[in-house]
C-alpha positions as CSV (number, residue, x, y, z in Angstrom):
1,M,0.0,0.0,0.0
2,R,2.7,2.5,1.0
3,C,4.7,1.6,-2.2
4,G,1.6,2.2,-4.2
5,M,1.1,5.6,-2.7
6,C,4.8,6.4,-3.4
7,A,4.3,5.5,-7.0
8,V,1.3,7.8,-7.2
9,A,3.2,10.7,-5.7
10,A,6.2,10.1,-8.0
11,L,3.9,10.1,-11.1
12,A,2.1,13.3,-9.9
13,L,5.5,15.0,-9.5
14,A,6.7,13.9,-12.9
15,L,3.5,15.2,-14.4
16,G,3.9,18.5,-12.6
17,V,0.8,18.1,-10.5
18,I,2.7,19.0,-7.3
19,P,5.8,21.0,-7.1
20,A,9.1,19.5,-6.3
21,A,9.3,21.5,-3.0
22,A,6.2,19.8,-1.8
23,A,7.6,16.3,-2.4
24,A,10.3,16.7,0.2
25,S,9.7,17.3,3.9
26,T,10.9,20.9,4.0
27,V,11.1,23.1,7.1
28,T,9.7,26.6,7.0
29,V,9.7,29.2,9.8
30,L,7.1,32.0,9.9
31,K,8.6,34.7,12.1
32,D,7.0,37.5,14.2
33,A,3.4,37.1,13.2
34,R,0.2,38.0,15.1
35,L,-1.4,34.6,15.6
36,I,-5.1,33.9,15.8
37,D,-5.0,30.2,16.6
38,G,-8.8,29.4,16.1
39,T,-9.5,28.5,19.7
40,G,-11.1,31.8,20.5
41,T,-8.2,33.0,22.7
42,P,-7.0,36.5,22.0
43,P,-4.3,37.0,19.3
44,R,-0.7,36.3,20.3
45,E,1.7,38.9,19.2
46,H,5.3,38.3,17.8
47,T,4.7,34.6,17.3
48,T,6.8,32.1,15.3
49,L,5.4,29.0,13.6
50,V,7.6,26.1,12.5
51,I,6.3,24.0,9.6
52,E,7.7,20.7,8.5
53,G,6.0,19.2,5.4
54,E,2.3,19.7,5.8
55,R,2.2,20.1,9.6
56,I,3.0,22.7,12.2
57,T,5.7,21.3,14.5
58,A,6.2,24.2,16.9
59,V,4.6,27.5,17.9
60,G,6.5,30.0,20.1
61,P,7.8,33.5,20.6
62,A,9.6,35.4,17.9
63,S,12.8,34.8,19.8
64,M,12.7,31.0,19.5
65,A,15.6,29.4,17.7
66,T,15.3,28.8,13.9
67,P,16.1,25.3,12.8
68,A,19.3,25.0,10.7
69,G,18.6,25.2,7.0
70,A,15.0,26.3,7.4
71,Q,13.3,28.7,5.0
72,V,12.4,31.9,6.9
73,V,9.4,34.1,6.1
74,D,9.2,37.4,7.9
75,L,5.6,38.2,8.8
76,A,6.2,41.2,11.1
77,G,2.9,43.2,11.3
78,K,0.9,40.5,9.6
79,T,-1.8,38.3,11.1
80,V,-2.0,34.5,10.6
81,M,-5.3,32.7,11.2
82,P,-6.5,29.2,10.3
83,G,-8.0,28.5,6.9
84,L,-11.8,28.8,6.8
85,I,-13.9,25.7,6.7
86,S,-17.3,25.6,5.0
87,D,-19.6,23.0,6.5
88,H,-22.3,23.8,3.8
89,S,-21.4,24.6,0.2
90,H,-22.0,23.0,-3.1
91,L,-19.6,22.1,-5.9
92,G,-20.2,21.9,-9.6
93,L,-23.7,23.3,-9.7
94,V,-23.0,26.8,-10.9
95,D,-21.1,28.1,-13.9
96,G,-21.4,31.7,-14.8
97,T,-25.1,32.7,-14.3
98,R,-26.6,29.2,-14.5
99,A,-27.2,26.6,-11.8
100,D,-27.5,23.2,-13.4
101,G,-26.3,19.7,-12.4
102,A,-24.8,19.5,-15.9
103,N,-22.1,21.9,-14.7
104,A,-20.6,19.2,-12.5
105,T,-17.5,18.7,-14.7
106,V,-14.0,18.1,-13.6
107,A,-12.9,21.5,-14.9
108,N,-15.7,23.4,-13.2
109,I,-15.3,21.7,-9.8
110,E,-11.5,22.2,-10.0
111,R,-12.1,25.9,-10.8
112,Q,-14.4,26.3,-7.8
113,L,-11.9,24.5,-5.5
114,R,-9.2,26.9,-6.6
115,Q,-11.4,29.9,-6.0
116,F,-12.4,28.7,-2.5
117,E,-8.7,28.2,-1.7
118,A,-7.6,31.6,-3.1
119,Y,-10.2,33.2,-0.7
120,G,-8.8,31.4,2.3
121,V,-11.4,28.6,2.5
122,T,-9.2,25.5,2.6
123,T,-11.8,22.9,3.4
124,V,-15.2,22.6,1.8
125,M,-18.2,20.3,2.5
126,S,-20.3,19.9,-0.7
127,L,-23.6,19.2,1.1
128,G,-25.5,17.2,-1.5
129,L,-26.2,17.0,-5.3
130,N,-22.9,15.3,-5.9
131,G,-22.5,12.8,-8.8
132,P,-19.7,10.5,-9.9
133,V,-17.3,13.3,-10.6
134,F,-17.2,14.1,-6.9
135,Y,-15.9,10.6,-6.1
136,Q,-13.4,10.9,-8.9
137,L,-11.9,14.1,-7.4
138,R,-12.3,13.5,-3.6
139,P,-9.3,11.1,-3.3
140,Q,-7.1,13.5,-5.1
141,A,-8.2,16.4,-2.9
142,H,-7.5,14.4,0.2
143,A,-4.1,13.3,-1.1
144,G,-3.1,16.9,-2.0
145,T,-2.6,16.1,-5.7
146,L,-5.6,18.3,-6.7
147,A,-5.1,22.1,-6.7
148,G,-7.5,23.9,-4.5
149,S,-9.4,23.2,-1.3
150,D,-9.8,19.9,0.3
151,M,-13.3,18.5,-0.3
152,F,-15.9,16.4,1.5
153,G,-19.4,15.6,0.4
154,A,-22.9,14.3,1.2
155,D,-23.3,12.2,-2.0
156,R,-26.6,12.9,-3.9
157,G,-28.9,13.5,-0.9
158,I,-32.6,12.8,-0.6
159,G,-35.3,15.2,-1.8
160,V,-39.0,15.1,-2.7
161,E,-40.7,14.3,-5.9
162,G,-42.3,17.5,-7.1
163,G,-40.7,19.4,-4.2
164,A,-37.3,20.2,-2.8
165,P,-34.7,20.9,-3.8
166,P,-36.0,23.0,-6.8
167,V,-32.8,22.6,-8.9
168,K,-32.1,21.0,-12.2
169,V,-29.9,18.0,-11.7
170,Q,-28.9,14.8,-13.4
171,P,-30.5,11.5,-12.3
172,D,-27.3,10.4,-10.6
173,Q,-27.1,13.6,-8.5
174,L,-30.3,13.3,-6.3
175,Y,-32.7,10.7,-4.9
176,R,-36.4,11.4,-4.6
177,P,-37.9,8.3,-2.9
178,D,-41.6,7.8,-2.6
179,T,-41.6,5.3,0.3
180,P,-39.6,4.6,3.4
181,E,-38.3,1.4,1.9
182,Q,-36.9,3.3,-1.2
183,A,-35.4,5.9,1.1
184,R,-33.6,3.2,3.1
185,Q,-32.2,1.6,-0.1
186,D,-31.0,5.0,-1.3
187,V,-29.1,5.5,2.0
188,R,-27.5,2.1,1.7
189,E,-26.3,3.0,-1.8
190,M,-24.8,6.2,-0.5
191,A,-23.1,4.4,2.3
192,A,-21.6,1.9,-0.1
193,R,-20.0,4.8,-1.9
194,H,-18.5,6.0,1.4
195,T,-20.3,9.3,1.6
196,D,-19.2,11.6,4.4
197,L,-22.7,12.6,5.4
198,V,-26.4,12.1,4.3
199,K,-28.4,15.2,3.3
200,L,-32.2,15.6,3.1
201,W,-34.5,18.3,2.0
202,L,-38.0,18.2,3.5
203,D,-39.6,21.7,3.5
204,D,-41.5,23.6,0.8
205,F,-39.1,26.6,0.3
206,H,-41.3,29.4,1.7
207,G,-44.5,27.7,0.4
208,T,-43.3,27.9,-3.2
209,L,-43.3,24.1,-3.7
210,P,-46.3,21.8,-3.7
211,A,-44.8,18.8,-1.9
212,R,-43.0,18.2,1.4
213,M,-41.2,15.1,2.6
214,S,-43.4,12.9,4.8
215,P,-42.2,12.1,8.3
216,E,-42.2,8.4,7.5
217,V,-39.6,9.0,4.7
218,Y,-37.3,11.3,6.6
219,K,-37.5,9.1,9.7
220,A,-36.4,6.2,7.6
221,V,-33.5,8.2,6.2
222,I,-32.3,9.1,9.7
223,D,-32.7,5.6,11.0
224,E,-31.0,3.9,8.1
225,A,-28.2,6.4,8.0
226,H,-27.5,5.8,11.7
227,A,-27.6,2.1,11.1
228,Q,-24.9,2.7,8.5
229,H,-22.9,4.8,10.9
230,L,-23.6,8.0,9.0
231,R,-24.8,11.4,10.2
232,V,-27.7,13.3,8.6
233,A,-27.9,17.0,7.8
234,A,-31.3,18.5,7.0
235,H,-32.3,21.5,5.0
236,V,-34.8,23.5,7.2
237,Y,-36.5,26.8,7.4
238,Y,-39.4,26.4,9.8
239,L,-39.0,26.0,13.6
240,E,-41.6,23.2,13.8
241,D,-39.7,21.2,11.2
242,A,-36.5,21.7,13.1
243,K,-38.1,20.6,16.3
244,R,-39.4,17.4,14.8
245,L,-36.1,16.7,13.1
246,V,-34.1,17.2,16.4
247,A,-36.5,14.9,18.3
248,D,-36.2,12.3,15.6
249,G,-32.4,12.3,15.8
250,V,-31.1,14.4,12.9
251,D,-27.5,15.3,13.5
252,I,-27.1,18.7,11.7
253,L,-29.6,21.5,10.9
254,A,-28.0,22.7,7.6
255,H,-29.7,26.2,7.8
256,G,-30.9,28.5,10.5
257,V,-34.5,28.6,11.7
258,R,-35.9,31.7,10.0
259,D,-39.7,31.8,10.3
260,R,-39.8,32.8,14.0
261,P,-37.7,33.0,17.1
262,V,-36.5,29.8,18.7
263,D,-38.0,28.9,22.1
264,Q,-36.5,27.4,25.2
265,A,-37.9,23.9,24.4
266,F,-36.0,23.9,21.1
267,I,-32.8,25.2,22.7
268,D,-33.0,22.5,25.4
269,A,-33.6,19.8,22.8
270,M,-30.7,20.9,20.7
271,K,-28.4,20.6,23.7
272,V,-29.8,17.3,24.9
273,H,-29.4,15.7,21.4
274,G,-26.1,17.4,20.6
275,T,-27.4,18.7,17.3
276,W,-25.2,20.9,15.2
277,Y,-26.6,24.2,13.7
278,I,-25.3,25.9,10.6
279,P,-27.0,29.3,10.3
280,T,-26.1,30.3,6.7
281,L,-26.9,33.9,7.4
282,G,-26.0,35.1,4.0
283,L,-28.4,32.7,2.2
284,D,-31.4,35.1,2.3
285,E,-29.3,38.2,1.9
286,S,-27.8,36.9,-1.3
287,F,-31.1,37.4,-3.2
288,Y,-30.9,41.2,-2.9
289,L,-27.4,42.1,-1.8
290,F,-25.9,42.9,-5.2
291,A,-29.0,44.7,-6.4
292,E,-29.1,46.9,-3.3
293,Q,-25.3,47.4,-3.1
294,P,-24.0,47.6,-6.7
295,Q,-20.9,49.4,-5.4
296,L,-19.7,46.0,-4.2
297,L,-18.8,45.3,-7.8
298,D,-16.1,48.0,-7.7
299,Q,-14.2,46.3,-4.9
300,P,-11.4,44.1,-6.2
301,F,-12.0,41.5,-3.5
302,V,-15.5,41.0,-4.9
303,A,-14.7,41.5,-8.6
304,H,-12.1,38.8,-8.6
305,A,-14.7,36.3,-7.3
306,L,-17.1,36.8,-10.1
307,Q,-16.9,35.0,-13.4
308,P,-17.3,37.5,-16.3
309,P,-20.9,36.5,-17.3
310,L,-22.0,36.9,-13.7
311,R,-20.3,40.2,-13.3
312,Q,-21.9,41.4,-16.5
313,Q,-25.3,40.3,-15.2
314,L,-24.9,42.0,-11.8
315,A,-23.7,45.2,-13.4
316,S,-26.8,45.4,-15.6
317,P,-29.3,48.1,-14.7
318,D,-32.1,45.9,-16.1
319,W,-31.2,43.0,-13.8
320,R,-30.9,45.4,-10.8
321,Q,-34.3,47.0,-11.5
322,A,-36.0,43.6,-12.0
323,T,-34.6,42.3,-8.7
324,L,-35.5,45.4,-6.7
325,A,-39.0,45.2,-8.2
326,K,-39.6,42.1,-6.2
327,S,-40.1,44.1,-3.1
328,A,-42.3,41.5,-1.3
329,D,-39.6,38.9,-1.8
330,I,-36.9,41.2,-0.6
331,A,-38.9,42.0,2.5
332,T,-39.4,38.3,3.2
333,N,-35.7,37.6,2.8
334,R,-34.7,40.6,4.9
335,Q,-37.0,39.4,7.7
336,S,-35.6,35.9,7.4
337,L,-32.1,37.2,7.8
338,A,-33.1,39.2,10.9
339,T,-34.7,36.2,12.5
340,N,-31.8,34.0,11.6
341,E,-29.4,36.4,13.2
342,H,-31.5,36.6,16.3
343,N,-31.7,32.8,16.6
344,L,-28.0,32.3,16.0
345,K,-27.1,34.7,18.8
346,T,-29.7,33.0,21.1
347,L,-28.3,29.5,20.4
348,Y,-24.7,30.7,20.7
349,D,-25.3,32.4,24.0
350,A,-27.0,29.2,25.2
351,G,-24.0,27.1,24.4
352,G,-25.3,25.5,21.2
353,K,-23.0,23.7,18.8
354,I,-22.7,26.1,15.9
355,G,-20.9,25.4,12.6
356,F,-20.1,27.6,9.6
357,G,-21.4,27.6,6.1
358,T,-23.1,29.7,3.5
359,D,-24.7,27.4,0.9
360,S,-22.1,28.9,-1.5
361,G,-22.2,27.4,-5.0
362,A,-25.9,26.6,-4.7
363,T,-26.9,29.6,-6.8
364,P,-24.8,32.1,-8.9
365,L,-25.5,34.8,-6.2
366,R,-23.8,32.7,-3.5
367,V,-20.3,33.2,-4.7
368,P,-17.6,30.8,-3.4
369,G,-15.1,32.5,-1.2
370,F,-16.8,35.9,-1.1
371,A,-19.9,34.3,0.6
372,E,-17.7,33.0,3.4
373,H,-16.1,36.4,4.1
374,R,-19.6,38.0,4.0
375,E,-20.8,35.4,6.5
376,L,-18.1,36.4,9.0
377,K,-19.4,40.0,8.7
378,L,-23.0,38.9,9.2
379,L,-22.0,36.9,12.3
380,T,-20.7,40.0,13.8
381,D,-23.8,41.9,12.8
382,A,-25.7,39.2,14.8
383,G,-23.8,40.2,17.9
384,L,-20.8,37.9,17.9
385,T,-17.3,39.4,18.3
386,P,-14.9,39.0,15.4
387,L,-12.9,36.5,17.4
388,Q,-16.0,34.4,18.1
389,A,-17.0,34.5,14.4
390,I,-13.5,33.3,13.4
391,Q,-13.7,30.5,15.9
392,L,-17.0,29.3,14.4
393,A,-15.4,29.3,10.9
394,T,-12.3,27.4,12.0
395,Q,-12.2,25.2,15.1
396,S,-16.0,24.8,15.4
397,A,-16.5,24.2,11.7
398,A,-13.8,21.5,11.9
399,G,-15.6,20.0,14.9
400,L,-18.9,19.7,13.0
401,L,-17.1,17.7,10.3
402,G,-15.2,15.5,12.8
403,L,-11.9,16.8,11.6
404,S,-9.3,17.0,14.4
405,D,-6.3,17.7,12.1
406,R,-7.3,21.3,11.1
407,G,-9.2,24.4,12.2
408,V,-6.6,25.2,14.9
409,L,-3.0,26.4,14.5
410,A,-1.0,24.3,16.9
411,P,1.8,21.7,16.9
412,G,0.6,18.5,15.0
413,K,-2.1,20.3,13.1
414,R,-2.2,20.8,9.3
415,A,-0.5,24.0,8.2
416,D,-3.7,25.5,6.5
417,F,-3.8,29.2,7.2
418,V,-4.4,32.7,5.8
419,V,-1.9,35.6,6.1
420,L,-3.7,38.9,6.5
421,A,-2.4,42.4,6.3
422,D,-4.3,43.6,9.3
423,D,-5.9,42.3,12.5
424,P,-9.5,41.0,12.0
425,T,-10.2,40.9,15.7
426,Q,-10.2,44.7,15.6
427,D,-12.1,45.0,12.3
428,I,-13.7,41.9,10.8
429,G,-13.3,43.5,7.4
430,A,-9.6,42.7,7.6
431,V,-10.3,39.1,6.6
432,D,-10.7,40.5,3.1
433,R,-7.1,41.8,3.1
434,I,-5.4,38.6,2.2
435,D,-1.7,38.6,1.6
436,A,-1.3,34.9,1.1
437,V,-3.0,31.5,1.6
438,W,-1.0,28.5,2.8
439,H,-2.4,25.0,2.3
440,R,-0.7,21.8,3.5
441,G,2.4,23.7,4.5
442,R,3.1,25.7,1.4
443,E,2.0,29.0,0.0
444,V,-0.6,28.4,-2.7
445,S,-1.8,31.9,-3.6
446,G,-1.3,35.5,-2.8
447,A,-3.7,38.5,-2.8
448,V,-7.0,37.7,-4.5
449,T,-6.3,40.4,-7.1
450,A,-4.0,37.9,-8.7
451,F,-6.9,35.3,-9.0
452,Q,-8.9,35.0,-12.2
453,P,-12.3,33.3,-11.7
């Protein structure tokens, strides 16, 4: 087995998939940085990190000795924080202005992974609607032979015939079972492919869809997934749905509750069951954000995240006028965001288990990389401190995925981190001022102005 892996690595190196420097176990020393380690503790000034290969081997003061022969990088005045981790994104659905399962090509998924990485999101969970291409690329991402973020996924996921999710996909990207027995078989097929999670959609998307998943079907999904030692994430909107799912053993609520404030009974149930909660605050805002704030398109940080057809659409006065004309929809989405922010803060203050995600890549308006940075700002709008928001997007997000090797910058952890020009604990907007992104112990990109979507 080990010899086989060596042969794969040698072939990748010969083909130029990975640079020669990454093939050897090099030692790099990052000197005199401001360190945000992801645990929620205050930044540590004048800190040195020692990296060997893909891992951090030491963290100490700037005065600590430098190993002989190490490459030294001076980061005086810069901030280092862990790479962001998205617990809820989608890969391969969007290309340009169109969301369609036919976009799930190798080239498109690789493009999105590179974009996530360039924006400091070094690990991505593609939460459903994944076909065979996902399984082709996941081993390469885990091995580090695929450029871009590491990737995990929830296989196809389980929706409703005539209902959610309302997206055009291929037959091998989604199950829509009619009976509990069909649902159990679908889960067994996903387990046989070694999915990381199981995803289900049960609601009617603000009453816009005629069908909802029956309790008998979603209970069968949860029961069979647990029998297969898999966890289940559920798309939700309504509090009553969330309450029933938690009571029936769902492991992750993949969106925030947005129809009304959560009550104490729900908070207590979440804590008793240990259910994770991913608020995705930016989901509802994405429907009107660019129409209401067209000046965002003038910011290089935003412009470099937009494919040319999407940028052209967002810059169109006709598109903006048509979007703003849907005033009732905007009002609903604005209220959903406000309720979501309130519920997030309530659950956070109560000690709930909170992850980090944005549903980026599900629609063209939820832009990979930019959406995650916007989410950090919305978390602070909801009342979290910048340091608390960063912890959710790093240590806590890794915890939701069961990943103990990342999310925190400490000896033994993966050297996945972002170098920032300023201190985001003083101004969360500083997360946008990226100097460099390091992934698996090497610098993979610089400022986002050098990235082409």
